[in-house]
C-alpha positions, 0 to 999 in steps of 0.5 A: 391267566386272570384279568379284569377288562372294561367291556367296551374296549374288550368288545371292540377288540373282539369285533376286530379279530373275530371278523377274520375267523371263518365260521367253518374250519377244518382245523379246530384251532383256527376257530379260536382267538388267542388271549395273552395277558402280560404287562398291563395289557391283553393281546388278542390274536386271530388268523385264517393262515392268510391273514392275522390280526393282533390287537392290544388293549389295556387291562388289569392283569392279575396273573400273566398267561395265555389261553385260546377260546372260540372267537365268535362265541366269546364275542357274542357273550361279551356283546350281550353283557351290560354296557360299562360292565367289568369283565373278568377272564380267567383260565381255570387250569383245575378244570382241564383248561377252561376259560371262565368269563364273568360279569356281575351275576353272569358266568360262562365257562368255555372250552379251550384248545392248547395254545401250542396248537395256535399258528403264528404267521411269520411276517419275515423281513418287510423292507419297504416301509412308509406312512399313509394317512388313514383318509387316503387309505380309505379313499384308495379302497372305496374308489377301487374295491367295487371292481375287484373280480370274484372269479376264482379262476383269474385269481390275480384279479381277486384284489387291488393292485398297488404300485409306485408309478414312477412314470407319472410326473410327479410320481404317484401311488396307484391302485387298480382293480378290474373284473374284466368288465370294468376297471377302477384306478385311483392315485395319490402323491407317492409317500416318502419311503414307497419309491422302491416298493414292488407292485403288490396285489392285496387280496379281496378279504384283506381289503375288506377287513382293513376297511372295517378297521379303518373306520376307527383309525385316525392319523397315519397308518404304518405300512410295511411290505415285501414281495409276499406279505403286507402289514398295516399298523395303527391304534394298537392293531396290526394286520398282516396278510399274504399277497396274491402271488401272480402278475396283474395284467397290463391295465394301461392298454385298456385305458383309451387315449386320443379321446375327442369327445368329453361329457360332464354331468352331476354324478349323484343325479346321473347315478339316480337316473340310471337306477330309475330307468334300469328298474324295468331292464332285464335282470340278466343284461341290465342294459341302458342306452345313452343318447348323448346330444348337446348339453343333454343325455337321454337314458333309455331302456327297452324290455319287450316283456316289461315296457320302456323307460326314458329320462333326460339328464342335464350335461355339458357336451359340445361334440357330435351326437353319440349313442352308446350302451352300458350295463346299468349296474357298472355305470351307476356304480362308478358314478355313485362313488364319484357322487360321494366326493366333495366335488361330485362331478363326473366326466366321460371321455369317448374314443374317436372312431369307435363303433357306436353303442355296442362296441364303444368304450366309455370312461368315467373320470372322477377327480377325488379329493386328495387324488385322482380316480377313474372307472373304465366301463366296457360299452355294450356289455361285450366285455371291452376290458377282456378284449384288451387282455384284462 
């Protein structure tokens, strides 16, 4: 194998694929990226056995062939080369299988492993295929991933649950994530071809890697999936991932109905106010109390060791006065994401008949551009979502 490739395109592709490779691997070949040169293109492949990224870039192929090289080391080498440099990559078979990387007066030789040892992820049949705009896919991730659980024992919550909600009129594609304390839901118009798609749970790492790739994506994203795998294709990149094998809990039971109180306020201002008053809250509980009266919300925090904090926030509210408590991090997080929207308002709905402050459940209900989003937060820090079986 021997190629010449422009440093910028090579670096960008390496930054995508090396992100999947774990820093520590018990299987040496998984620390490597596979390079394949053929037909005027260089194909890079990396995998951790659960996720595989394949990206192709144009290159001047002088000799077809394959090679594997340490992913992070190769990325660091190319990153430190001068901008605009032409990089030559050659497999030195006479040197026992070493990869030579050179640009200008710089030259590196890297140890290779046999390409036959490199694992290939078989995508298998992916019968459900549809397209989704890159901006829509970004919003699905941004509006929900903050609520993904990191608790490994409840592995079925370690991702975003995506499914076709045919009960909605018109039908929508719905994405849901929860960690048992808060729940985020976002929905948009169901794309053509997704009507029969199964409900799938996309793992947390896959969500993170996909979101990085989407920063450079434009236009439509090709999505193919089965009950066990999902694949995203765009701009010469293919990301294939296993899905979480588990049943997502019935999240609909957590979302309260029959709300008789509605509060509307400006999301960014509210998030900043919560952040300010929570400065003196105890690190463990991060509790903030909301005293809601006509057209005003008073935020208050009491910490016996540090002192107190209060702040008034303007709002629209016409129902009976209400007192309710939340974890400040959860409350500010949902409002902050709503504040990034084009029309950054935030509504809260309260359940009739719920006990004040410690047992009440609140719901932040932002309407995102191109879709609708909700963030459910358990009141009083007692884990309302867990009590509903999530």
